[in-house]
ModelCIF file with pLDDT and N, C-alpha, C, O atoms, coordinates in Angstrom:
data_MODEL
#
_entry.id   MODEL 
#
_entity.id                         1 
_entity.type                       polymer 
_entity.pdbx_number_of_molecules   1 
#
_entity_poly.entity_id                      1 
_entity_poly.type                           'polypeptide(L)' 
_entity_poly.nstd_linkage                   no 
_entity_poly.nstd_monomer                   no 
_entity_poly.pdbx_seq_one_letter_code       MEKKKLQSVSIAALIVSILPLAALVPSLLHLSLSDGVRTAWAGANIVFVQYV 
_entity_poly.pdbx_seq_one_letter_code_can   MEKKKLQSVSIAALIVSILPLAALVPSLLHLSLSDGVRTAWAGANIVFVQYV 
_entity_poly.pdbx_strand_id                 A 
#
loop_
_entity_poly_seq.entity_id 
_entity_poly_seq.num 
_entity_poly_seq.mon_id 
_entity_poly_seq.hetero 
1 1  MET n 
1 2  GLU n 
1 3  LYS n 
1 4  LYS n 
1 5  LYS n 
1 6  LEU n 
1 7  GLN n 
1 8  SER n 
1 9  VAL n 
1 10 SER n 
1 11 ILE n 
1 12 ALA n 
1 13 ALA n 
1 14 LEU n 
1 15 ILE n 
1 16 VAL n 
1 17 SER n 
1 18 ILE n 
1 19 LEU n 
1 20 PRO n 
1 21 LEU n 
1 22 ALA n 
1 23 ALA n 
1 24 LEU n 
1 25 VAL n 
1 26 PRO n 
1 27 SER n 
1 28 LEU n 
1 29 LEU n 
1 30 HIS n 
1 31 LEU n 
1 32 SER n 
1 33 LEU n 
1 34 SER n 
1 35 ASP n 
1 36 GLY n 
1 37 VAL n 
1 38 ARG n 
1 39 THR n 
1 40 ALA n 
1 41 TRP n 
1 42 ALA n 
1 43 GLY n 
1 44 ALA n 
1 45 ASN n 
1 46 ILE n 
1 47 VAL n 
1 48 PHE n 
1 49 VAL n 
1 50 GLN n 
1 51 TYR n 
1 52 VAL n 
#
_struct_asym.id          A 
_struct_asym.entity_id   1 
#
loop_
_ma_qa_metric.id 
_ma_qa_metric.mode 
_ma_qa_metric.name 
_ma_qa_metric.software_group_id 
_ma_qa_metric.type 
1 global pLDDT . pLDDT 
2 local  pLDDT . pLDDT 
#
_ma_qa_metric_global.metric_id      1 
_ma_qa_metric_global.metric_value   79.46 
_ma_qa_metric_global.model_id       1 
_ma_qa_metric_global.ordinal_id     1 
#
loop_
_ma_qa_metric_local.label_asym_id 
_ma_qa_metric_local.label_comp_id 
_ma_qa_metric_local.label_seq_id 
_ma_qa_metric_local.metric_id 
_ma_qa_metric_local.metric_value 
_ma_qa_metric_local.model_id 
_ma_qa_metric_local.ordinal_id 
A MET 1  2 57.00 1 1  
A GLU 2  2 69.00 1 2  
A LYS 3  2 70.00 1 3  
A LYS 4  2 73.00 1 4  
A LYS 5  2 71.00 1 5  
A LEU 6  2 72.00 1 6  
A GLN 7  2 79.00 1 7  
A SER 8  2 80.00 1 8  
A VAL 9  2 80.00 1 9  
A SER 10 2 83.00 1 10 
A ILE 11 2 82.00 1 11 
A ALA 12 2 79.00 1 12 
A ALA 13 2 80.00 1 13 
A LEU 14 2 81.00 1 14 
A ILE 15 2 78.00 1 15 
A VAL 16 2 76.00 1 16 
A SER 17 2 79.00 1 17 
A ILE 18 2 81.00 1 18 
A LEU 19 2 75.00 1 19 
A PRO 20 2 75.00 1 20 
A LEU 21 2 78.00 1 21 
A ALA 22 2 77.00 1 22 
A ALA 23 2 76.00 1 23 
A LEU 24 2 80.00 1 24 
A VAL 25 2 81.00 1 25 
A PRO 26 2 79.00 1 26 
A SER 27 2 80.00 1 27 
A LEU 28 2 85.00 1 28 
A LEU 29 2 86.00 1 29 
A HIS 30 2 84.00 1 30 
A LEU 31 2 81.00 1 31 
A SER 32 2 84.00 1 32 
A LEU 33 2 80.00 1 33 
A SER 34 2 88.00 1 34 
A ASP 35 2 91.00 1 35 
A GLY 36 2 92.00 1 36 
A VAL 37 2 87.00 1 37 
A ARG 38 2 86.00 1 38 
A THR 39 2 92.00 1 39 
A ALA 40 2 90.00 1 40 
A TRP 41 2 83.00 1 41 
A ALA 42 2 85.00 1 42 
A GLY 43 2 88.00 1 43 
A ALA 44 2 82.00 1 44 
A ASN 45 2 79.00 1 45 
A ILE 46 2 84.00 1 46 
A VAL 47 2 82.00 1 47 
A PHE 48 2 75.00 1 48 
A VAL 49 2 76.00 1 49 
A GLN 50 2 74.00 1 50 
A TYR 51 2 68.00 1 51 
A VAL 52 2 59.00 1 52 
#
loop_
_atom_site.group_PDB 
_atom_site.id 
_atom_site.type_symbol 
_atom_site.label_atom_id 
_atom_site.label_alt_id 
_atom_site.label_comp_id 
_atom_site.label_asym_id 
_atom_site.label_entity_id 
_atom_site.label_seq_id 
_atom_site.pdbx_PDB_ins_code 
_atom_site.Cartn_x 
_atom_site.Cartn_y 
_atom_site.Cartn_z 
_atom_site.occupancy 
_atom_site.B_iso_or_equiv 
_atom_site.pdbx_formal_charge 
_atom_site.auth_seq_id 
_atom_site.auth_comp_id 
_atom_site.auth_asym_id 
_atom_site.auth_atom_id 
_atom_site.pdbx_PDB_model_num 
ATOM 1   N N  . MET A 1 1  ? 224.349 207.490 -54.261 1.00 57.00 ? 1  MET A N  1 
ATOM 2   C CA . MET A 1 1  ? 222.930 207.798 -54.102 1.00 57.00 ? 1  MET A CA 1 
ATOM 3   C C  . MET A 1 1  ? 222.628 208.154 -52.647 1.00 57.00 ? 1  MET A C  1 
ATOM 4   O O  . MET A 1 1  ? 221.955 209.148 -52.374 1.00 57.00 ? 1  MET A O  1 
ATOM 5   N N  . GLU A 1 2  ? 223.122 207.349 -51.724 1.00 69.00 ? 2  GLU A N  1 
ATOM 6   C CA . GLU A 1 2  ? 222.879 207.583 -50.294 1.00 69.00 ? 2  GLU A CA 1 
ATOM 7   C C  . GLU A 1 2  ? 223.478 208.924 -49.863 1.00 69.00 ? 2  GLU A C  1 
ATOM 8   O O  . GLU A 1 2  ? 222.860 209.659 -49.092 1.00 69.00 ? 2  GLU A O  1 
ATOM 9   N N  . LYS A 1 3  ? 224.662 209.242 -50.350 1.00 70.00 ? 3  LYS A N  1 
ATOM 10  C CA . LYS A 1 3  ? 225.327 210.487 -49.962 1.00 70.00 ? 3  LYS A CA 1 
ATOM 11  C C  . LYS A 1 3  ? 224.551 211.696 -50.479 1.00 70.00 ? 3  LYS A C  1 
ATOM 12  O O  . LYS A 1 3  ? 224.435 212.704 -49.782 1.00 70.00 ? 3  LYS A O  1 
ATOM 13  N N  . LYS A 1 4  ? 224.021 211.601 -51.698 1.00 73.00 ? 4  LYS A N  1 
ATOM 14  C CA . LYS A 1 4  ? 223.261 212.704 -52.267 1.00 73.00 ? 4  LYS A CA 1 
ATOM 15  C C  . LYS A 1 4  ? 221.972 212.944 -51.474 1.00 73.00 ? 4  LYS A C  1 
ATOM 16  O O  . LYS A 1 4  ? 221.584 214.091 -51.254 1.00 73.00 ? 4  LYS A O  1 
ATOM 17  N N  . LYS A 1 5  ? 221.313 211.870 -51.047 1.00 71.00 ? 5  LYS A N  1 
ATOM 18  C CA . LYS A 1 5  ? 220.087 211.992 -50.244 1.00 71.00 ? 5  LYS A CA 1 
ATOM 19  C C  . LYS A 1 5  ? 220.402 212.644 -48.899 1.00 71.00 ? 5  LYS A C  1 
ATOM 20  O O  . LYS A 1 5  ? 219.664 213.513 -48.434 1.00 71.00 ? 5  LYS A O  1 
ATOM 21  N N  . LEU A 1 6  ? 221.496 212.222 -48.284 1.00 72.00 ? 6  LEU A N  1 
ATOM 22  C CA . LEU A 1 6  ? 221.906 212.796 -47.007 1.00 72.00 ? 6  LEU A CA 1 
ATOM 23  C C  . LEU A 1 6  ? 222.234 214.278 -47.152 1.00 72.00 ? 6  LEU A C  1 
ATOM 24  O O  . LEU A 1 6  ? 221.933 215.077 -46.266 1.00 72.00 ? 6  LEU A O  1 
ATOM 25  N N  . GLN A 1 7  ? 222.848 214.637 -48.267 1.00 79.00 ? 7  GLN A N  1 
ATOM 26  C CA . GLN A 1 7  ? 223.186 216.042 -48.509 1.00 79.00 ? 7  GLN A CA 1 
ATOM 27  C C  . GLN A 1 7  ? 221.905 216.879 -48.659 1.00 79.00 ? 7  GLN A C  1 
ATOM 28  O O  . GLN A 1 7  ? 221.837 218.002 -48.158 1.00 79.00 ? 7  GLN A O  1 
ATOM 29  N N  . SER A 1 8  ? 220.907 216.342 -49.336 1.00 80.00 ? 8  SER A N  1 
ATOM 30  C CA . SER A 1 8  ? 219.639 217.053 -49.502 1.00 80.00 ? 8  SER A CA 1 
ATOM 31  C C  . SER A 1 8  ? 218.954 217.270 -48.160 1.00 80.00 ? 8  SER A C  1 
ATOM 32  O O  . SER A 1 8  ? 218.419 218.347 -47.895 1.00 80.00 ? 8  SER A O  1 
ATOM 33  N N  . VAL A 1 9  ? 218.971 216.245 -47.316 1.00 80.00 ? 9  VAL A N  1 
ATOM 34  C CA . VAL A 1 9  ? 218.362 216.356 -45.997 1.00 80.00 ? 9  VAL A CA 1 
ATOM 35  C C  . VAL A 1 9  ? 219.131 217.373 -45.153 1.00 80.00 ? 9  VAL A C  1 
ATOM 36  O O  . VAL A 1 9  ? 218.526 218.137 -44.400 1.00 80.00 ? 9  VAL A O  1 
ATOM 37  N N  . SER A 1 10 ? 220.441 217.388 -45.271 1.00 83.00 ? 10 SER A N  1 
ATOM 38  C CA . SER A 1 10 ? 221.255 218.336 -44.509 1.00 83.00 ? 10 SER A CA 1 
ATOM 39  C C  . SER A 1 10 ? 220.958 219.777 -44.912 1.00 83.00 ? 10 SER A C  1 
ATOM 40  O O  . SER A 1 10 ? 220.877 220.656 -44.054 1.00 83.00 ? 10 SER A O  1 
ATOM 41  N N  . ILE A 1 11 ? 220.797 220.020 -46.191 1.00 82.00 ? 11 ILE A N  1 
ATOM 42  C CA . ILE A 1 11 ? 220.478 221.369 -46.665 1.00 82.00 ? 11 ILE A CA 1 
ATOM 43  C C  . ILE A 1 11 ? 219.106 221.795 -46.169 1.00 82.00 ? 11 ILE A C  1 
ATOM 44  O O  . ILE A 1 11 ? 218.928 222.931 -45.730 1.00 82.00 ? 11 ILE A O  1 
ATOM 45  N N  . ALA A 1 12 ? 218.137 220.892 -46.236 1.00 79.00 ? 12 ALA A N  1 
ATOM 46  C CA . ALA A 1 12 ? 216.789 221.210 -45.747 1.00 79.00 ? 12 ALA A CA 1 
ATOM 47  C C  . ALA A 1 12 ? 216.811 221.499 -44.251 1.00 79.00 ? 12 ALA A C  1 
ATOM 48  O O  . ALA A 1 12 ? 216.139 222.423 -43.793 1.00 79.00 ? 12 ALA A O  1 
ATOM 49  N N  . ALA A 1 13 ? 217.569 220.727 -43.487 1.00 80.00 ? 13 ALA A N  1 
ATOM 50  C CA . ALA A 1 13 ? 217.662 220.948 -42.046 1.00 80.00 ? 13 ALA A CA 1 
ATOM 51  C C  . ALA A 1 13 ? 218.311 222.295 -41.737 1.00 80.00 ? 13 ALA A C  1 
ATOM 52  O O  . ALA A 1 13 ? 217.901 222.981 -40.801 1.00 80.00 ? 13 ALA A O  1 
ATOM 53  N N  . LEU A 1 14 ? 219.304 222.670 -42.505 1.00 81.00 ? 14 LEU A N  1 
ATOM 54  C CA . LEU A 1 14 ? 219.960 223.965 -42.317 1.00 81.00 ? 14 LEU A CA 1 
ATOM 55  C C  . LEU A 1 14 ? 218.987 225.111 -42.564 1.00 81.00 ? 14 LEU A C  1 
ATOM 56  O O  . LEU A 1 14 ? 218.948 226.073 -41.796 1.00 81.00 ? 14 LEU A O  1 
ATOM 57  N N  . ILE A 1 15 ? 218.210 225.013 -43.622 1.00 78.00 ? 15 ILE A N  1 
ATOM 58  C CA . ILE A 1 15 ? 217.243 226.065 -43.940 1.00 78.00 ? 15 ILE A CA 1 
ATOM 59  C C  . ILE A 1 15 ? 216.199 226.181 -42.835 1.00 78.00 ? 15 ILE A C  1 
ATOM 60  O O  . ILE A 1 15 ? 215.865 227.289 -42.416 1.00 78.00 ? 15 ILE A O  1 
ATOM 61  N N  . VAL A 1 16 ? 215.681 225.054 -42.359 1.00 76.00 ? 16 VAL A N  1 
ATOM 62  C CA . VAL A 1 16 ? 214.662 225.077 -41.311 1.00 76.00 ? 16 VAL A CA 1 
ATOM 63  C C  . VAL A 1 16 ? 215.237 225.623 -40.011 1.00 76.00 ? 16 VAL A C  1 
ATOM 64  O O  . VAL A 1 16 ? 214.537 226.311 -39.268 1.00 76.00 ? 16 VAL A O  1 
ATOM 65  N N  . SER A 1 17 ? 216.494 225.328 -39.729 1.00 79.00 ? 17 SER A N  1 
ATOM 66  C CA . SER A 1 17 ? 217.083 225.807 -38.480 1.00 79.00 ? 17 SER A CA 1 
ATOM 67  C C  . SER A 1 17 ? 217.369 227.306 -38.510 1.00 79.00 ? 17 SER A C  1 
ATOM 68  O O  . SER A 1 17 ? 217.493 227.926 -37.454 1.00 79.00 ? 17 SER A O  1 
ATOM 69  N N  . ILE A 1 18 ? 217.474 227.892 -39.682 1.00 81.00 ? 18 ILE A N  1 
ATOM 70  C CA . ILE A 1 18 ? 217.730 229.326 -39.792 1.00 81.00 ? 18 ILE A CA 1 
ATOM 71  C C  . ILE A 1 18 ? 216.446 230.140 -39.626 1.00 81.00 ? 18 ILE A C  1 
ATOM 72  O O  . ILE A 1 18 ? 216.512 231.325 -39.299 1.00 81.00 ? 18 ILE A O  1 
ATOM 73  N N  . LEU A 1 19 ? 215.298 229.535 -39.840 1.00 75.00 ? 19 LEU A N  1 
ATOM 74  C CA . LEU A 1 19 ? 214.028 230.270 -39.787 1.00 75.00 ? 19 LEU A CA 1 
ATOM 75  C C  . LEU A 1 19 ? 213.769 230.983 -38.459 1.00 75.00 ? 19 LEU A C  1 
ATOM 76  O O  . LEU A 1 19 ? 213.339 232.135 -38.492 1.00 75.00 ? 19 LEU A O  1 
ATOM 77  N N  . PRO A 1 20 ? 214.002 230.375 -37.298 1.00 75.00 ? 20 PRO A N  1 
ATOM 78  C CA . PRO A 1 20 ? 213.780 231.121 -36.051 1.00 75.00 ? 20 PRO A CA 1 
ATOM 79  C C  . PRO A 1 20 ? 214.663 232.362 -35.940 1.00 75.00 ? 20 PRO A C  1 
ATOM 80  O O  . PRO A 1 20 ? 214.224 233.393 -35.430 1.00 75.00 ? 20 PRO A O  1 
ATOM 81  N N  . LEU A 1 21 ? 215.895 232.268 -36.412 1.00 78.00 ? 21 LEU A N  1 
ATOM 82  C CA . LEU A 1 21 ? 216.783 233.433 -36.401 1.00 78.00 ? 21 LEU A CA 1 
ATOM 83  C C  . LEU A 1 21 ? 216.236 234.526 -37.317 1.00 78.00 ? 21 LEU A C  1 
ATOM 84  O O  . LEU A 1 21 ? 216.294 235.711 -36.989 1.00 78.00 ? 21 LEU A O  1 
ATOM 85  N N  . ALA A 1 22 ? 215.710 234.119 -38.456 1.00 77.00 ? 22 ALA A N  1 
ATOM 86  C CA . ALA A 1 22 ? 215.130 235.089 -39.387 1.00 77.00 ? 22 ALA A CA 1 
ATOM 87  C C  . ALA A 1 22 ? 213.933 235.805 -38.761 1.00 77.00 ? 22 ALA A C  1 
ATOM 88  O O  . ALA A 1 22 ? 213.662 236.959 -39.093 1.00 77.00 ? 22 ALA A O  1 
ATOM 89  N N  . ALA A 1 23 ? 213.224 235.140 -37.869 1.00 76.00 ? 23 ALA A N  1 
ATOM 90  C CA . ALA A 1 23 ? 212.084 235.764 -37.205 1.00 76.00 ? 23 ALA A CA 1 
ATOM 91  C C  . ALA A 1 23 ? 212.535 236.848 -36.229 1.00 76.00 ? 23 ALA A C  1 
ATOM 92  O O  . ALA A 1 23 ? 211.792 237.796 -35.972 1.00 76.00 ? 23 ALA A O  1 
ATOM 93  N N  . LEU A 1 24 ? 213.736 236.718 -35.689 1.00 80.00 ? 24 LEU A N  1 
ATOM 94  C CA . LEU A 1 24 ? 214.230 237.705 -34.730 1.00 80.00 ? 24 LEU A CA 1 
ATOM 95  C C  . LEU A 1 24 ? 214.838 238.949 -35.379 1.00 80.00 ? 24 LEU A C  1 
ATOM 96  O O  . LEU A 1 24 ? 214.919 240.002 -34.746 1.00 80.00 ? 24 LEU A O  1 
ATOM 97  N N  . VAL A 1 25 ? 215.257 238.835 -36.614 1.00 81.00 ? 25 VAL A N  1 
ATOM 98  C CA . VAL A 1 25 ? 215.963 239.939 -37.268 1.00 81.00 ? 25 VAL A CA 1 
ATOM 99  C C  . VAL A 1 25 ? 215.160 241.241 -37.274 1.00 81.00 ? 25 VAL A C  1 
ATOM 100 O O  . VAL A 1 25 ? 215.713 242.281 -36.915 1.00 81.00 ? 25 VAL A O  1 
ATOM 101 N N  . PRO A 1 26 ? 213.881 241.234 -37.664 1.00 79.00 ? 26 PRO A N  1 
ATOM 102 C CA . PRO A 1 26 ? 213.140 242.506 -37.658 1.00 79.00 ? 26 PRO A CA 1 
ATOM 103 C C  . PRO A 1 26 ? 213.075 243.165 -36.278 1.00 79.00 ? 26 PRO A C  1 
ATOM 104 O O  . PRO A 1 26 ? 213.174 244.387 -36.169 1.00 79.00 ? 26 PRO A O  1 
ATOM 105 N N  . SER A 1 27 ? 212.910 242.369 -35.237 1.00 80.00 ? 27 SER A N  1 
ATOM 106 C CA . SER A 1 27 ? 212.821 242.968 -33.902 1.00 80.00 ? 27 SER A CA 1 
ATOM 107 C C  . SER A 1 27 ? 214.184 243.472 -33.434 1.00 80.00 ? 27 SER A C  1 
ATOM 108 O O  . SER A 1 27 ? 214.263 244.491 -32.748 1.00 80.00 ? 27 SER A O  1 
ATOM 109 N N  . LEU A 1 28 ? 215.244 242.776 -33.793 1.00 85.00 ? 28 LEU A N  1 
ATOM 110 C CA . LEU A 1 28 ? 216.580 243.238 -33.404 1.00 85.00 ? 28 LEU A CA 1 
ATOM 111 C C  . LEU A 1 28 ? 216.960 244.537 -34.106 1.00 85.00 ? 28 LEU A C  1 
ATOM 112 O O  . LEU A 1 28 ? 217.673 245.369 -33.546 1.00 85.00 ? 28 LEU A O  1 
ATOM 113 N N  . LEU A 1 29 ? 216.481 244.702 -35.329 1.00 86.00 ? 29 LEU A N  1 
ATOM 114 C CA . LEU A 1 29 ? 216.786 245.913 -36.098 1.00 86.00 ? 29 LEU A CA 1 
ATOM 115 C C  . LEU A 1 29 ? 215.722 246.991 -35.930 1.00 86.00 ? 29 LEU A C  1 
ATOM 116 O O  . LEU A 1 29 ? 215.787 248.039 -36.574 1.00 86.00 ? 29 LEU A O  1 
ATOM 117 N N  . HIS A 1 30 ? 214.739 246.733 -35.061 1.00 84.00 ? 30 HIS A N  1 
ATOM 118 C CA . HIS A 1 30 ? 213.637 247.680 -34.799 1.00 84.00 ? 30 HIS A CA 1 
ATOM 119 C C  . HIS A 1 30 ? 212.891 248.034 -36.083 1.00 84.00 ? 30 HIS A C  1 
ATOM 120 O O  . HIS A 1 30 ? 212.548 249.193 -36.317 1.00 84.00 ? 30 HIS A O  1 
ATOM 121 N N  . LEU A 1 31 ? 212.647 247.017 -36.909 1.00 81.00 ? 31 LEU A N  1 
ATOM 122 C CA . LEU A 1 31 ? 211.902 247.216 -38.146 1.00 81.00 ? 31 LEU A CA 1 
ATOM 123 C C  . LEU A 1 31 ? 210.428 246.925 -37.907 1.00 81.00 ? 31 LEU A C  1 
ATOM 124 O O  . LEU A 1 31 ? 210.071 246.059 -37.107 1.00 81.00 ? 31 LEU A O  1 
ATOM 125 N N  . SER A 1 32 ? 209.591 247.651 -38.603 1.00 84.00 ? 32 SER A N  1 
ATOM 126 C CA . SER A 1 32 ? 208.156 247.432 -38.516 1.00 84.00 ? 32 SER A CA 1 
ATOM 127 C C  . SER A 1 32 ? 207.700 246.726 -39.789 1.00 84.00 ? 32 SER A C  1 
ATOM 128 O O  . SER A 1 32 ? 207.970 247.197 -40.894 1.00 84.00 ? 32 SER A O  1 
ATOM 129 N N  . LEU A 1 33 ? 207.012 245.604 -39.637 1.00 80.00 ? 33 LEU A N  1 
ATOM 130 C CA . LEU A 1 33 ? 206.536 244.847 -40.787 1.00 80.00 ? 33 LEU A CA 1 
ATOM 131 C C  . LEU A 1 33 ? 205.099 245.227 -41.102 1.00 80.00 ? 33 LEU A C  1 
ATOM 132 O O  . LEU A 1 33 ? 204.314 245.545 -40.208 1.00 80.00 ? 33 LEU A O  1 
ATOM 133 N N  . SER A 1 34 ? 204.769 245.191 -42.378 1.00 88.00 ? 34 SER A N  1 
ATOM 134 C CA . SER A 1 34 ? 203.402 245.511 -42.782 1.00 88.00 ? 34 SER A CA 1 
ATOM 135 C C  . SER A 1 34 ? 202.467 244.388 -42.348 1.00 88.00 ? 34 SER A C  1 
ATOM 136 O O  . SER A 1 34 ? 202.914 243.298 -41.992 1.00 88.00 ? 34 SER A O  1 
ATOM 137 N N  . ASP A 1 35 ? 201.171 244.663 -42.382 1.00 91.00 ? 35 ASP A N  1 
ATOM 138 C CA . ASP A 1 35 ? 200.179 243.676 -41.966 1.00 91.00 ? 35 ASP A CA 1 
ATOM 139 C C  . ASP A 1 35 ? 200.234 242.419 -42.838 1.00 91.00 ? 35 ASP A C  1 
ATOM 140 O O  . ASP A 1 35 ? 200.092 241.305 -42.333 1.00 91.00 ? 35 ASP A O  1 
ATOM 141 N N  . GLY A 1 36 ? 200.437 242.598 -44.134 1.00 92.00 ? 36 GLY A N  1 
ATOM 142 C CA . GLY A 1 36 ? 200.503 241.449 -45.036 1.00 92.00 ? 36 GLY A CA 1 
ATOM 143 C C  . GLY A 1 36 ? 201.686 240.547 -44.744 1.00 92.00 ? 36 GLY A C  1 
ATOM 144 O O  . GLY A 1 36 ? 201.567 239.323 -44.783 1.00 92.00 ? 36 GLY A O  1 
ATOM 145 N N  . VAL A 1 37 ? 202.830 241.155 -44.450 1.00 87.00 ? 37 VAL A N  1 
ATOM 146 C CA . VAL A 1 37 ? 204.022 240.371 -44.141 1.00 87.00 ? 37 VAL A CA 1 
ATOM 147 C C  . VAL A 1 37 ? 203.847 239.638 -42.818 1.00 87.00 ? 37 VAL A C  1 
ATOM 148 O O  . VAL A 1 37 ? 204.242 238.478 -42.695 1.00 87.00 ? 37 VAL A O  1 
ATOM 149 N N  . ARG A 1 38 ? 203.261 240.299 -41.831 1.00 86.00 ? 38 ARG A N  1 
ATOM 150 C CA . ARG A 1 38 ? 203.026 239.645 -40.544 1.00 86.00 ? 38 ARG A CA 1 
ATOM 151 C C  . ARG A 1 38 ? 202.058 238.477 -40.682 1.00 86.00 ? 38 ARG A C  1 
ATOM 152 O O  . ARG A 1 38 ? 202.239 237.438 -40.047 1.00 86.00 ? 38 ARG A O  1 
ATOM 153 N N  . THR A 1 39 ? 201.026 238.646 -41.514 1.00 92.00 ? 39 THR A N  1 
ATOM 154 C CA . THR A 1 39 ? 200.064 237.573 -41.745 1.00 92.00 ? 39 THR A CA 1 
ATOM 155 C C  . THR A 1 39 ? 200.735 236.388 -42.434 1.00 92.00 ? 39 THR A C  1 
ATOM 156 O O  . THR A 1 39 ? 200.516 235.238 -42.054 1.00 92.00 ? 39 THR A O  1 
ATOM 157 N N  . ALA A 1 40 ? 201.550 236.674 -43.445 1.00 90.00 ? 40 ALA A N  1 
ATOM 158 C CA . ALA A 1 40 ? 202.259 235.610 -44.158 1.00 90.00 ? 40 ALA A CA 1 
ATOM 159 C C  . ALA A 1 40 ? 203.224 234.894 -43.221 1.00 90.00 ? 40 ALA A C  1 
ATOM 160 O O  . ALA A 1 40 ? 203.333 233.669 -43.264 1.00 90.00 ? 40 ALA A O  1 
ATOM 161 N N  . TRP A 1 41 ? 203.922 235.642 -42.378 1.00 83.00 ? 41 TRP A N  1 
ATOM 162 C CA . TRP A 1 41 ? 204.878 235.032 -41.450 1.00 83.00 ? 41 TRP A CA 1 
ATOM 163 C C  . TRP A 1 41 ? 204.149 234.152 -40.429 1.00 83.00 ? 41 TRP A C  1 
ATOM 164 O O  . TRP A 1 41 ? 204.631 233.074 -40.081 1.00 83.00 ? 41 TRP A O  1 
ATOM 165 N N  . ALA A 1 42 ? 203.000 234.609 -39.955 1.00 85.00 ? 42 ALA A N  1 
ATOM 166 C CA . ALA A 1 42 ? 202.223 233.811 -39.013 1.00 85.00 ? 42 ALA A CA 1 
ATOM 167 C C  . ALA A 1 42 ? 201.742 232.515 -39.671 1.00 85.00 ? 42 ALA A C  1 
ATOM 168 O O  . ALA A 1 42 ? 201.774 231.449 -39.056 1.00 85.00 ? 42 ALA A O  1 
ATOM 169 N N  . GLY A 1 43 ? 201.301 232.615 -40.911 1.00 88.00 ? 43 GLY A N  1 
ATOM 170 C CA . GLY A 1 43 ? 200.879 231.413 -41.641 1.00 88.00 ? 43 GLY A CA 1 
ATOM 171 C C  . GLY A 1 43 ? 202.029 230.449 -41.849 1.00 88.00 ? 43 GLY A C  1 
ATOM 172 O O  . GLY A 1 43 ? 201.857 229.237 -41.723 1.00 88.00 ? 43 GLY A O  1 
ATOM 173 N N  . ALA A 1 44 ? 203.205 230.978 -42.169 1.00 82.00 ? 44 ALA A N  1 
ATOM 174 C CA . ALA A 1 44 ? 204.384 230.129 -42.355 1.00 82.00 ? 44 ALA A CA 1 
ATOM 175 C C  . ALA A 1 44 ? 204.757 229.437 -41.048 1.00 82.00 ? 44 ALA A C  1 
ATOM 176 O O  . ALA A 1 44 ? 205.136 228.266 -41.054 1.00 82.00 ? 44 ALA A O  1 
ATOM 177 N N  . ASN A 1 45 ? 204.656 230.143 -39.938 1.00 79.00 ? 45 ASN A N  1 
ATOM 178 C CA . ASN A 1 45 ? 204.957 229.531 -38.641 1.00 79.00 ? 45 ASN A CA 1 
ATOM 179 C C  . ASN A 1 45 ? 204.021 228.371 -38.344 1.00 79.00 ? 45 ASN A C  1 
ATOM 180 O O  . ASN A 1 45 ? 204.454 227.332 -37.845 1.00 79.00 ? 45 ASN A O  1 
ATOM 181 N N  . ILE A 1 46 ? 202.741 228.543 -38.647 1.00 84.00 ? 46 ILE A N  1 
ATOM 182 C CA . ILE A 1 46 ? 201.776 227.471 -38.420 1.00 84.00 ? 46 ILE A CA 1 
ATOM 183 C C  . ILE A 1 46 ? 202.104 226.264 -39.267 1.00 84.00 ? 46 ILE A C  1 
ATOM 184 O O  . ILE A 1 46 ? 202.060 225.132 -38.785 1.00 84.00 ? 46 ILE A O  1 
ATOM 185 N N  . VAL A 1 47 ? 202.434 226.496 -40.537 1.00 82.00 ? 47 VAL A N  1 
ATOM 186 C CA . VAL A 1 47 ? 202.764 225.394 -41.429 1.00 82.00 ? 47 VAL A CA 1 
ATOM 187 C C  . VAL A 1 47 ? 204.003 224.664 -40.950 1.00 82.00 ? 47 VAL A C  1 
ATOM 188 O O  . VAL A 1 47 ? 204.035 223.434 -40.957 1.00 82.00 ? 47 VAL A O  1 
ATOM 189 N N  . PHE A 1 48 ? 205.028 225.404 -40.531 1.00 75.00 ? 48 PHE A N  1 
ATOM 190 C CA . PHE A 1 48 ? 206.264 224.761 -40.086 1.00 75.00 ? 48 PHE A CA 1 
ATOM 191 C C  . PHE A 1 48 ? 206.062 223.975 -38.802 1.00 75.00 ? 48 PHE A C  1 
ATOM 192 O O  . PHE A 1 48 ? 206.677 222.925 -38.617 1.00 75.00 ? 48 PHE A O  1 
ATOM 193 N N  . VAL A 1 49 ? 205.213 224.466 -37.916 1.00 76.00 ? 49 VAL A N  1 
ATOM 194 C CA . VAL A 1 49 ? 204.960 223.751 -36.668 1.00 76.00 ? 49 VAL A CA 1 
ATOM 195 C C  . VAL A 1 49 ? 204.230 222.435 -36.951 1.00 76.00 ? 49 VAL A C  1 
ATOM 196 O O  . VAL A 1 49 ? 204.502 221.420 -36.310 1.00 76.00 ? 49 VAL A O  1 
ATOM 197 N N  . GLN A 1 50 ? 203.320 222.457 -37.894 1.00 74.00 ? 50 GLN A N  1 
ATOM 198 C CA . GLN A 1 50 ? 202.541 221.265 -38.174 1.00 74.00 ? 50 GLN A CA 1 
ATOM 199 C C  . GLN A 1 50 ? 203.299 220.223 -38.995 1.00 74.00 ? 50 GLN A C  1 
ATOM 200 O O  . GLN A 1 50 ? 203.109 219.025 -38.787 1.00 74.00 ? 50 GLN A O  1 
ATOM 201 N N  . TYR A 1 51 ? 204.138 220.647 -39.906 1.00 68.00 ? 51 TYR A N  1 
ATOM 202 C CA . TYR A 1 51 ? 204.720 219.716 -40.863 1.00 68.00 ? 51 TYR A CA 1 
ATOM 203 C C  . TYR A 1 51 ? 206.220 219.481 -40.700 1.00 68.00 ? 51 TYR A C  1 
ATOM 204 O O  . TYR A 1 51 ? 206.776 218.614 -41.374 1.00 68.00 ? 51 TYR A O  1 
ATOM 205 N N  . VAL A 1 52 ? 206.871 220.215 -39.842 1.00 59.00 ? 52 VAL A N  1 
ATOM 206 C CA . VAL A 1 52 ? 208.323 220.018 -39.690 1.00 59.00 ? 52 VAL A CA 1 
ATOM 207 C C  . VAL A 1 52 ? 208.630 219.403 -38.363 1.00 59.00 ? 52 VAL A C  1 
ATOM 208 O O  . VAL A 1 52 ? 209.795 219.160 -38.050 1.00 59.00 ? 52 VAL A O  1 
#
């Protein structure tokens, strides 16, 4: 039981740690995001800052 809980936390930590890298990908590839995507990404950043 303890090992399974630790594994779940490890997976969640991995996903959260990848998010900043995902934010850089569009700028590194010189991609332009639509207004809706930028708004959603900004909202996600606020949520992650407050709750993670």
